[in-house]
C-alpha positions as CSV (number, residue, x, y, z in Angstrom):
1,M,-72.1,-56.9,-15.7
2,V,-68.5,-57.9,-16.2
3,G,-66.7,-61.2,-16.4
4,S,-63.8,-61.8,-14.1
5,L,-61.0,-64.4,-14.2
6,P,-58.8,-64.5,-11.1
7,T,-55.1,-64.5,-11.5
8,S,-52.2,-64.3,-9.0
9,D,-49.7,-62.7,-11.3
10,G,-51.6,-61.2,-14.2
11,S,-51.0,-64.2,-16.5
12,T,-51.9,-67.5,-14.8
13,I,-55.6,-68.1,-14.3
14,T,-56.3,-69.4,-10.8
15,G,-60.0,-70.3,-10.9
16,A,-63.2,-70.5,-12.9
17,G,-64.0,-66.8,-12.4
18,C,-67.4,-65.1,-11.9
19,L,-69.8,-62.5,-13.2
20,L,-69.8,-59.2,-11.3
21,V,-72.9,-56.9,-11.3
22,L,-71.9,-53.2,-11.1
23,N,-74.2,-50.4,-10.1
24,S,-74.3,-47.0,-11.9
25,S,-71.4,-45.9,-9.7
26,G,-69.2,-48.9,-10.7
27,H,-69.5,-50.6,-7.4
28,V,-70.0,-54.4,-7.2
29,V,-73.6,-55.2,-5.9
30,E,-73.8,-58.9,-6.7
31,T,-71.5,-61.7,-7.7
32,F,-72.5,-64.9,-9.7
33,S,-70.2,-67.9,-9.8
34,G,-70.2,-71.7,-10.1
35,G,-72.4,-73.8,-12.2
36,L,-72.1,-73.0,-15.9
37,I,-69.7,-70.1,-15.3
38,N,-66.2,-71.3,-16.2
39,G,-64.1,-68.4,-17.5
40,P,-66.6,-65.8,-18.6
41,W,-65.2,-63.7,-21.3
42,D,-67.0,-61.9,-24.1
43,M,-70.7,-61.1,-23.5
44,T,-73.7,-59.3,-24.7
45,S,-77.1,-58.7,-23.2
46,V,-80.7,-57.7,-24.0
47,S,-82.7,-55.8,-21.4
48,M,-86.5,-55.9,-21.3
49,G,-87.3,-53.9,-18.2
50,A,-86.9,-56.1,-15.1
51,V,-85.8,-59.1,-17.1
52,S,-82.4,-59.3,-19.0
53,E,-80.9,-62.0,-21.1
54,L,-77.1,-62.2,-20.8
55,F,-75.1,-64.3,-23.3
56,F,-71.4,-65.0,-22.4
57,T,-68.6,-67.3,-23.6
58,N,-66.6,-69.5,-21.4
59,V,-62.9,-69.6,-22.2
60,L,-61.7,-72.3,-19.8
61,N,-63.5,-75.7,-20.1
62,G,-60.2,-77.7,-20.3
63,T,-57.8,-75.1,-21.8
64,V,-55.5,-75.0,-18.7
65,K,-55.2,-78.7,-18.6
66,A,-54.5,-78.8,-22.3
67,G,-51.3,-76.7,-21.8
68,G,-51.9,-74.4,-24.8
69,S,-53.4,-76.9,-27.2
70,V,-56.6,-76.1,-28.9
71,V,-59.7,-77.6,-27.1
72,N,-63.1,-78.0,-28.8
73,D,-65.1,-77.3,-25.6
74,G,-66.0,-73.6,-25.9
75,T,-69.5,-72.8,-24.7
76,V,-71.9,-69.9,-24.9
77,V,-74.2,-69.6,-21.9
78,R,-77.6,-67.8,-21.7
79,A,-78.5,-66.4,-18.3
80,T,-81.9,-65.0,-17.6
81,L,-81.7,-62.3,-14.9
82,V,-84.5,-60.7,-13.0
83,T,-84.0,-57.4,-11.2
84,P,-86.6,-56.3,-8.6
85,P,-87.2,-52.6,-8.4
86,D,-85.4,-52.4,-5.0
87,G,-82.6,-54.9,-5.3
88,A,-79.8,-56.5,-7.2
89,P,-80.4,-58.9,-10.1
90,R,-80.8,-62.6,-9.5
91,V,-80.3,-65.5,-11.9
92,Q,-83.6,-67.1,-12.9
93,A,-82.2,-69.6,-15.3
94,M,-78.9,-70.5,-17.0
95,S,-78.3,-72.9,-19.9
96,V,-75.7,-73.7,-22.6
97,V,-76.9,-72.5,-26.0
98,A,-73.8,-73.3,-28.1
99,S,-70.9,-75.6,-27.5
100,G,-67.9,-77.4,-29.2
101,F,-66.1,-74.4,-30.7
102,P,-62.3,-74.4,-30.6
103,K,-60.3,-72.3,-28.1
104,S,-56.9,-72.2,-26.6
105,S,-55.2,-70.7,-23.5
106,T,-52.3,-69.6,-25.7
107,P,-52.9,-66.5,-28.0
108,R,-52.7,-67.3,-31.7
109,H,-51.4,-64.7,-34.1
110,S,-51.8,-64.9,-37.9
111,S,-49.1,-63.5,-40.1
């Protein structure tokens, strides 16, 4: 599973993005988008056989509109995925498990 943020020139984000499910050969077998997915970035997962819990952060949620200013609308989403023995995963449930942390569309460097 990887997060994807669309861009036309490598720097300007052009949409909310999606989560791409890759098979063992690296080919996309499923795409999840919409709903609580809004700039998926960092993520981790726990696999328990046919059920997996995926946790990812959303980096958009108002940052583009803020023009580089810090926005306190960062979210962490928990997605429960079920994978049948003969098919691609499907989302069983999705919910926000943390919110309100600061983020910005402009990189910040400390000196």
